[in-house]
N, C-alpha and C positions, 0 to 999 in steps of 0.2 A: 847808895851804890848804883842807882839808875844811870848816872853818866858813864860809869865804867862799863856797865852792861851794854848800853847803847853803842859806845865806842867799839867794844868787842864785836857786837853783831854787825856793825858797819864795816869792820876791817877783816873779819874772819872769812875764809873761803871754804875750808875743809873741816867737816865735823865727823869724827869717828863716834859712832853710836854703839856703846857697849850694851849688849842685850837686845839689839834690834831684832825683831821677830818678823817673819813673813806672814804671820797671822794678822789679817787686816783689822780684826777687832781689838788688837792690842794697842795700848797707848803709844808704845814705841813706834809702831808702824805709822799711825796717823800723824804723829808729831813729825817724824822724819820725812814723810811724804810732803807735808806742808813746807818744811824747811827746804827740801829739794826743789819744790815749786817756786821758791823764792830765790833760787839761783845758787844755793849752797851745794857743794859736793858732799854727798853723804857716803860714808864708808861703814858698812855693817861690820860689827865685831861680835861674832857669836859662833862658837865652835859647832853648833847644831844646824847651822844654815850654810848653804852653798852660794846663794844669791838672794838679795832682797832689794826691791825697788830698782831692778835692773843693774845693780852693782854687785861685784864679787864680794863675798863675805870672807872675813879672816878670823882665825880662831882666837887671836889675842892682838893687843895693840902692837906688840913687837913685830908681828908679821906684816903690818901695814907698810907698803913700800914707798909711801909718800909722806910729806910733812903734814902734820895734823895741827890745826889751830885750836879746836875745841874737842875735848873728850866729854861726850854727853852720856851720862850714866843712867841706865834703866835697869839697875840691879838692886837687890835689897841692900840696906845700909851696911850689913856686916861684910859685904864685898868691897866697900869703898876703899879701905886701906891698900889692898892689892892693886886696885885700879889706879889709885893715885900714884903708887910707886911706878906703875907702868907708864902713866902719863908723864911723869917726871923723866923717866928713862928715854922716852921717844921725843922729848923736847916740846910737848904741847904748850900752848900759851895759857890755856884755861881748862878747868874741870867744872863741868856743869852737872850737878846732881838734881835730877828731876824731882817733882813734887813727891813727898814722902820719903825721900832719900836725904838723911841728915846724919852726919858723922863728924863731930867737932874735931876729933883727934886727926882724922884723915885730912880734914880741911886745914888744920894747923900745919901738917906736914907739907901739903901742897903750897900753902902761903909762904912757908919758910924757904921753899925751893924757888919762889918767884912767880908761881902761877896765880892767876886770878881764880878765885873760887866762888861759885854761886851754888847755894844749897837750897833744897826744898822749894824750887821755883820751876815753872814750866817754860822752856825756851820758846815754844810756840806763842804762849800768852805774852811773854816779854817782847818778842819780836813784833807781834801785832800792836802792842801798846806803844813801844818806843820807836819802831822803824816804820811799820805799815800805817800807823796812825788810826788804828781801829779800836 
């Protein structure tokens, strides 16, 4: 799957991060800050936030006013099916479930809809390994 992941990371521009927190100690914040520093447009999706990393936050994916390439999931696995349904509805290219987020049924739904699915992997680590060469 590494070639597909590398291609996605090379061609994606916009990442909607579901569960992005303004708390700097949270993994979602550090990972998103790194991806933003690498030139990706980060869109926070969290109904409890107004702004994160200098970007306006949205309560859900359907509220995001622009095209999303990757939906990066920082929520517990039981939330994955609803997030996948939203990712399909907004026309995302991929659903990326961070480390610890594993939901085979949601992944099957996304795959059947034509989305690339990455589960239980860190987008920062994969970017460093496949794109940044670290």
